[in-house]
C-alpha positions as CSV (number, residue, x, y, z in Angstrom):
1,M,113.7,45.6,140.3
2,G,114.8,47.7,143.3
3,N,113.8,46.9,146.8
4,V,112.1,49.1,149.4
5,H,113.4,48.6,153.0
6,A,111.3,50.3,155.7
7,R,111.2,49.9,159.5
8,E,107.6,49.3,160.4
9,P,106.1,52.1,162.6
10,A,104.4,51.1,165.8
11,P,100.9,50.0,165.1
12,P,98.0,52.0,166.6
13,P,95.7,50.3,169.2
14,S,93.4,47.6,167.8
15,T,90.2,48.8,166.4
16,T,88.5,45.3,166.2
17,G,87.7,44.9,169.8
18,A,89.4,43.4,172.9
19,G,91.0,40.0,172.4
20,S,90.9,40.2,168.6
21,E,93.9,38.8,166.8
22,D,93.5,40.9,163.7
23,A,94.1,44.7,163.6
24,T,93.6,46.9,160.6
25,V,96.3,49.5,160.2
26,S,95.8,52.4,157.7
27,L,99.2,53.7,156.5
28,S,97.5,56.9,155.4
29,G,96.6,57.5,159.1
30,I,100.3,57.4,160.2
31,G,101.9,60.8,160.0
32,A,105.3,61.1,158.4
33,Q,107.7,63.7,157.2
34,V,111.1,63.3,155.5
35,T,114.0,65.1,157.2
36,K,116.9,63.7,155.2
37,I,117.5,62.0,151.9
38,H,120.8,60.2,151.2
39,I,122.0,59.3,147.7
40,D,124.7,56.6,147.6
41,G,126.6,55.6,144.4
42,V,126.4,58.8,142.3
43,E,129.7,59.6,140.6
44,R,129.3,61.0,137.1
45,T,125.6,62.0,137.1
46,H,124.9,65.7,137.8
47,E,123.5,66.4,141.2
48,D,120.8,68.8,140.1
49,L,119.3,66.1,137.8
50,V,119.0,63.7,140.7
51,L,117.7,66.3,143.1
52,R,114.9,67.3,140.7
53,K,113.6,63.7,140.8
54,I,113.7,63.2,144.6
55,N,112.5,66.6,145.8
56,P,108.8,65.5,145.8
57,V,109.7,63.0,148.6
58,F,110.2,65.9,151.0
59,Q,106.6,67.0,150.6
60,V,104.9,63.9,152.0
61,R,102.5,64.1,155.0
62,H,101.8,60.5,155.9
63,F,103.6,57.1,155.6
64,E,101.5,55.7,152.7
65,E,102.4,58.8,150.6
66,L,106.0,58.4,151.6
67,V,106.2,54.9,150.2
68,L,104.4,55.9,147.0
69,K,106.5,59.0,146.4
70,A,109.7,57.0,147.1
71,H,108.6,54.4,144.4
72,E,107.8,57.2,141.9
73,A,111.2,58.8,142.6
74,R,112.9,55.5,142.0
75,S,111.1,55.0,138.7
76,D,112.1,58.6,137.6
77,L,115.7,57.9,138.5
78,Q,115.7,54.7,136.4
79,D,114.2,56.6,133.5
80,L,117.1,59.1,133.4
81,G,119.3,56.6,131.5
82,C,122.1,57.0,134.1
83,F,121.6,54.0,136.5
84,S,121.4,50.3,136.0
85,D,119.8,49.7,139.5
86,V,118.1,51.9,142.1
87,S,117.0,50.6,145.6
88,I,115.3,52.4,148.4
89,H,115.7,52.2,152.2
90,I,113.2,54.0,154.5
91,D,114.1,54.3,158.2
92,T,113.2,56.5,161.2
93,A,115.3,59.5,161.7
94,E,118.2,59.2,164.2
95,E,117.4,62.7,165.5
96,G,113.8,64.0,165.7
97,G,110.3,62.9,166.6
98,P,108.4,59.7,165.9
99,K,107.1,61.1,162.6
100,D,110.5,61.9,161.2
101,Y,112.0,59.6,158.5
102,E,115.2,59.3,156.5
103,V,115.2,57.9,152.9
104,T,118.3,56.4,151.3
105,F,118.5,55.9,147.5
106,K,121.3,53.5,146.6
107,V,122.1,53.7,142.9
108,T,124.4,51.8,140.6
109,E,125.6,53.9,137.6
110,L,125.8,52.4,134.2
111,R,129.3,51.4,133.0
112,R,131.1,53.9,130.9
113,V,131.4,51.5,127.9
114,V,128.9,48.7,127.2
115,G,129.3,46.2,124.3
116,S,126.7,43.7,123.0
117,I,126.4,40.9,120.5
118,N,122.9,39.5,119.9
119,T,120.5,38.2,117.3
120,M,117.3,39.9,116.1
121,L,114.3,38.7,114.2
122,G,112.0,41.1,112.3
123,N,110.5,41.9,109.0
124,Q,111.1,38.4,107.6
125,E,114.7,38.4,108.4
126,G,117.2,37.3,111.0
127,S,120.0,39.6,111.9
128,L,123.3,39.6,113.9
129,F,123.6,42.8,115.9
130,T,126.9,44.1,117.3
131,G,127.2,47.4,119.1
132,L,129.3,49.6,121.4
133,K,127.5,52.1,123.6
134,C,128.7,54.8,126.0
135,P,125.8,55.6,128.3
136,N,125.5,58.7,130.5
137,L,128.3,60.2,128.5
138,Q,128.2,63.7,130.1
139,G,126.3,62.9,133.3
140,R,122.8,63.8,132.0
141,G,121.7,60.6,130.3
142,E,123.4,61.3,127.0
143,Q,124.3,58.3,124.9
144,F,126.8,57.6,122.1
145,Q,126.4,54.4,120.2
146,V,128.0,52.6,117.2
147,D,126.4,49.5,115.9
148,Y,126.6,47.1,112.9
149,T,123.8,44.8,111.7
150,Y,124.2,42.0,109.3
151,G,121.0,40.3,108.0
152,S,120.3,36.8,106.6
153,K,119.0,38.3,103.3
154,K,122.2,40.1,102.4
155,T,121.3,43.3,104.2
156,N,123.7,45.2,106.4
157,A,123.6,48.5,108.2
158,F,126.2,50.7,110.0
159,N,125.0,53.4,112.3
160,V,126.6,56.1,114.6
161,R,124.2,57.8,116.9
162,Y,124.2,60.5,119.6
163,M,121.2,61.0,121.8
164,K,120.5,63.9,124.2
165,P,117.5,63.8,126.6
166,F,116.2,67.1,128.1
167,H,114.4,65.5,131.1
168,D,111.4,67.9,130.8
169,D,107.7,67.2,131.2
170,N,107.4,66.5,127.5
171,K,110.2,63.8,127.6
172,T,112.0,65.6,124.8
173,I,114.9,63.7,123.2
174,L,117.2,65.1,120.4
175,S,119.2,62.5,118.5
176,S,121.4,62.6,115.4
177,S,122.9,59.8,113.4
178,I,125.1,59.0,110.4
179,F,124.3,55.7,108.6
180,Q,125.0,53.4,105.8
181,Q,122.4,50.8,104.8
182,I,122.5,48.1,102.1
183,A,119.5,46.0,101.2
184,E,118.4,43.7,98.4
185,F,114.8,43.5,97.1
186,P,114.7,40.4,94.8
187,P,110.9,40.7,94.0
188,S,111.7,44.2,92.6
189,G,115.0,43.3,91.0
190,F,117.2,46.0,92.6
191,K,119.7,46.6,95.4
192,E,119.8,49.8,97.4
193,L,122.7,51.6,99.0
194,N,121.9,54.5,101.3
195,R,124.4,56.8,103.0
196,G,123.3,59.9,104.9
197,G,122.3,61.5,108.2
198,L,119.2,61.8,110.3
199,V,118.2,64.3,113.0
200,D,115.2,63.4,115.2
201,L,113.4,65.4,117.8
202,S,110.9,63.3,119.8
203,F,108.4,64.5,122.5
204,I,105.0,63.9,123.9
205,S,102.2,66.4,123.7
206,A,99.8,64.5,125.9
207,P,99.6,61.0,127.5
208,N,100.1,58.3,124.9
209,I,100.6,60.9,122.1
210,N,104.1,61.0,120.7
211,H,105.7,63.1,118.0
212,N,108.8,62.7,115.9
213,L,110.1,65.6,113.9
214,Q,112.9,64.4,111.5
215,Y,115.2,65.7,108.8
216,E,117.0,63.2,106.6
217,A,119.6,63.8,103.9
218,C,120.5,60.7,102.0
219,W,122.5,59.8,99.0
220,R,121.1,56.7,97.4
221,E,122.3,54.3,94.7
222,L,120.1,51.7,93.1
223,R,121.7,48.8,91.3
224,P,120.1,45.9,89.3
225,L,120.3,42.6,91.0
226,T,120.7,40.6,87.7
227,K,121.4,41.4,84.1
228,S,118.0,40.1,83.2
229,C,116.0,42.4,85.4
230,A,113.2,44.4,83.8
231,F,114.0,47.5,81.7
232,A,111.6,49.5,84.0
233,V,114.1,48.7,86.8
234,R,117.3,49.3,84.9
235,E,116.1,52.7,83.7
236,Q,115.9,53.9,87.3
237,V,119.2,52.6,88.5
238,G,121.9,55.1,89.5
239,H,122.4,57.8,92.0
240,S,119.9,60.1,93.6
241,L,119.9,62.6,96.5
242,K,117.0,62.9,98.9
243,S,116.5,65.7,101.3
244,A,113.3,65.3,103.4
245,L,111.3,66.6,106.4
246,R,109.2,64.0,108.2
247,H,106.6,64.2,111.0
248,I,105.3,61.0,112.7
249,L,102.3,61.3,115.0
250,T,101.6,58.2,117.2
251,V,98.6,57.8,119.5
252,D,98.9,54.4,121.2
253,R,96.2,53.5,123.7
254,R,96.6,49.7,123.5
255,D,97.1,47.8,126.7
256,N,99.7,45.6,125.0
257,P,101.7,46.2,121.7
258,V,101.8,42.5,120.7
259,F,98.5,40.9,121.8
260,P,96.3,43.7,122.9
261,I,92.9,43.0,124.5
262,E,91.5,46.5,124.1
263,G,92.6,49.9,122.9
264,S,93.5,51.6,119.6
265,L,96.6,52.7,117.7
266,F,96.8,55.7,115.3
267,R,99.9,56.5,113.4
268,L,100.2,59.3,110.8
269,T,103.5,59.7,108.8
270,Q,103.9,62.8,106.7
271,E,107.0,63.3,104.6
272,Y,108.1,66.1,102.3
273,A,111.1,65.4,100.0
274,G,112.4,68.2,97.8
275,L,114.2,70.7,100.0
276,G,117.3,69.8,97.9
277,G,118.5,67.0,95.6
278,D,116.7,65.5,92.7
279,V,113.9,63.6,94.5
280,G,110.7,65.3,95.2
281,F,107.3,64.2,96.6
282,F,104.8,64.6,99.4
283,K,103.9,61.3,101.1
284,N,101.2,60.5,103.6
285,E,100.7,57.1,105.3
286,V,98.1,56.2,108.0
287,W,97.9,53.2,110.2
288,L,94.8,52.4,112.3
289,E,94.2,49.6,114.7
290,A,91.3,48.9,117.0
291,N,90.9,46.0,119.5
292,A,87.9,44.9,121.5
293,P,87.3,41.8,123.7
294,I,84.3,39.6,122.9
295,F,83.0,36.8,125.0
296,G,85.5,37.8,127.7
297,P,89.2,38.8,127.6
298,D,90.3,35.6,126.0
299,F,88.7,36.4,122.6
300,V,89.7,39.6,120.9
301,L,88.4,41.1,117.7
302,Q,91.0,43.3,115.9
303,G,90.5,45.5,112.9
304,T,93.4,47.2,111.0
305,L,93.6,49.7,108.1
306,N,96.8,50.9,106.4
307,C,96.8,53.3,103.5
308,G,99.2,55.7,101.8
309,L,99.3,58.3,99.1
310,M,102.3,60.0,97.4
311,K,102.0,63.1,95.3
312,A,104.7,64.0,92.9
313,L,106.1,67.6,92.9
314,S,105.7,69.6,89.8
315,D,109.2,71.1,89.6
316,G,110.8,68.4,87.7
317,K,112.0,66.3,90.6
318,R,111.6,62.5,90.4
319,I,110.3,59.5,92.4
320,T,112.4,56.3,92.4
321,L,111.5,52.7,93.0
322,A,112.9,53.1,96.6
323,D,110.1,55.6,97.4
324,N,107.1,53.6,96.1
325,F,104.6,51.6,98.2
326,Y,104.6,47.8,98.0
327,L,102.0,45.2,99.0
328,G,101.9,41.5,99.6
329,G,103.4,39.1,102.0
330,P,102.9,37.7,105.5
331,L,103.1,41.1,107.2
332,N,100.2,42.7,105.3
333,V,98.0,41.1,102.6
334,R,98.6,37.4,103.5
335,G,98.4,34.7,100.9
336,F,100.7,36.6,98.4
337,D,104.5,36.6,98.0
338,M,106.5,39.5,99.4
339,R,105.7,42.5,97.2
340,G,103.7,40.1,95.0
341,V,100.8,42.4,94.4
342,G,100.3,45.1,91.8
343,N,102.4,46.8,89.1
344,E,104.7,44.3,87.5
345,S,107.2,44.2,84.6
346,D,109.0,41.0,83.4
347,G,108.6,39.5,86.9
348,N,109.8,42.6,88.8
349,Y,107.3,44.4,91.0
350,L,107.5,48.1,90.7
351,G,105.2,49.3,93.5
352,S,102.9,52.3,93.2
353,D,102.2,55.8,94.6
354,M,99.0,54.8,96.3
355,F,97.8,51.8,98.3
356,W,95.3,50.6,100.9
357,S,95.2,47.4,102.9
358,S,92.9,46.2,105.7
359,G,92.6,43.2,108.0
360,L,90.1,41.6,110.4
361,H,91.3,39.2,113.0
362,L,89.8,37.1,115.7
363,F,92.4,36.1,118.3
364,A,91.8,33.3,120.8
365,P,93.9,31.1,123.2
366,L,95.3,27.7,122.1
367,P,92.7,24.9,122.2
368,F,92.3,23.3,125.6
369,R,94.6,26.0,127.1
370,P,97.9,24.0,127.5
371,G,100.5,25.8,129.6
372,R,97.9,28.3,130.9
373,G,99.6,31.0,133.1
374,G,103.0,30.2,131.6
375,F,104.4,29.2,128.2
376,G,101.0,28.7,126.7
377,D,100.1,32.4,127.1
378,L,102.8,33.3,124.5
379,F,100.6,31.7,121.8
380,R,97.4,32.8,120.1
381,T,95.3,31.2,117.4
382,H,93.6,33.6,115.0
383,L,91.2,33.7,112.0
384,F,91.9,36.5,109.6
385,L,90.6,38.2,106.5
386,T,92.9,40.6,104.6
387,A,92.3,42.8,101.6
388,G,94.2,45.5,99.7
389,N,95.1,47.2,96.5
390,L,97.8,49.3,94.7
391,C,96.7,52.2,92.5
392,Q,98.4,54.8,90.3
393,F,97.5,58.2,91.7
394,N,99.7,60.5,89.7
395,R,98.8,58.7,86.5
396,N,95.0,58.6,87.2
397,N,94.4,61.6,89.3
398,H,90.7,61.8,90.0
399,I,91.0,63.5,93.4
400,G,88.6,66.1,92.3
401,D,85.9,63.5,91.5
402,G,85.2,61.5,94.6
403,N,83.3,58.7,92.9
404,R,86.0,58.1,90.3
405,F,88.7,58.3,92.9
406,L,87.0,55.7,95.0
407,E,86.3,53.5,92.0
408,N,90.0,53.6,91.1
409,A,91.0,52.6,94.6
410,L,88.5,49.7,94.9
411,R,88.8,48.3,91.4
412,N,90.4,44.8,91.3
413,F,91.3,44.7,95.0
414,R,92.9,41.5,96.4
415,L,91.3,39.4,99.1
416,S,92.5,36.4,101.2
417,Y,91.5,34.6,104.4
418,G,92.9,31.9,106.6
419,L,93.8,30.7,110.1
420,G,97.0,30.3,112.0
421,V,99.0,30.5,115.2
422,A,100.9,33.6,116.5
423,F,103.7,33.5,119.0
424,R,104.9,36.5,121.1
425,L,108.6,37.5,120.6
426,G,109.7,39.6,123.5
427,G,107.6,42.7,124.1
428,I,107.3,44.2,120.7
429,G,107.2,41.5,117.9
430,R,105.6,38.3,117.0
431,L,105.9,35.2,114.8
432,E,103.0,33.9,112.7
433,L,102.4,30.6,110.9
434,N,99.3,30.8,108.8
435,Y,97.4,28.7,106.3
436,C,96.3,31.2,103.6
437,I,93.7,31.0,100.9
438,P,93.8,33.8,98.3
439,V,90.3,34.5,97.0
440,R,90.9,37.4,94.6
441,C,94.0,38.1,92.6
442,E,94.9,39.8,89.3
443,R,97.0,38.9,86.4
444,G,100.7,39.3,87.3
445,D,100.2,38.8,91.0
446,K,102.0,36.1,92.9
447,P,99.5,34.3,95.1
448,A,101.0,32.0,97.7
449,P,98.2,29.6,98.9
450,G,99.1,27.3,101.8
451,L,101.4,27.7,104.8
452,Q,103.0,31.1,105.1
453,F,105.6,32.1,107.8
454,G,105.9,35.7,109.0
455,V,108.0,37.4,111.7
456,G,108.0,41.1,112.4
457,V,106.8,44.0,114.5
458,N,104.0,45.6,112.5
459,F,101.4,43.1,111.2
460,L,98.3,44.2,109.3
């Protein structure tokens, strides 16, 4: 955090009566105007970009407004992606009247090259991350990054990315990347190799409403993990080319992304594949989350709903196992193995083109509140009830008959409940240890009663 240094203006006469030791001073009643602004430490960053952020400081009319505007300018400068630290110094002007002030912003620019090696936890896997980054590459917050990630479950990814912010009111950012990703999926019996490129345009249309417009071109190869994997898997191995447009709409009004007390989250992902290549589908996925405190802010009731539908194109293009939806595991329908719900062949889970899942949670502090106000606040206990189902939409298309469509979606749904402890990991993820009791399951499912461990970012 930066520091604000200001010379205190002379206080006005006391308003509490003669002999009183206390005097109330209203900063909004002290007139002030800024005559000079100094910027120290700028070398590579373009001057017009900095001036655009500090110009509002010249428009202040009283001292309170001066302090607030200086803080806002400091925050805007830090958001440029050009500086590692910004501090403020406010002083009376050397030349001028008693209401004239000078403001100095002292900035420290990011180094030209930054390297990092760290570990990450997420989506049931630990990873080693190494990266090399060139921030503020052209003096306007651009960033060039090369990184490599190696996971504990034989996954690895190599990514080269360039990001260009436009610094407009919509916070528009254009980024492009070239990637290679390798991942294994033992429950489904295949290994996936992806090589391709992604272009992403992100912007906000209103407060808390974010859009991502993406184009992805990806050459994919599916390989069987073992010689004994199911024939339904082996008949889909080989190469495919996916060319897709994607739109992600996110409306996040939660007060905290990990343990929210109130607020809601809505995310809609729409993807159209078939602009080229041999893969073609139209996919929609919705995520809903609502949080509300009960009996005070320490007890929070949370409801979640996640559902998806994929429609095959009619021009002969195909859908592969890598495109399907999967269900089961500690991140969604608890009490089942990873991908352990739904369509199965010889022990390999094949996923489906339609699914829904829902959860109801009651979060509470640890019993007797140990470590309150410190380490103990990183933990939550919770009771949960989760349910979900996988369906075949393209095979049993009853969209024209609402009753039959609903019956197909609700038939033989899975249900589980339990209790556990959740632990906050940084500011975006969490870890859960739950005791799970599956109540409803179907033939071919892999229920996992008892203790179940989960780590990730998005939990149902």
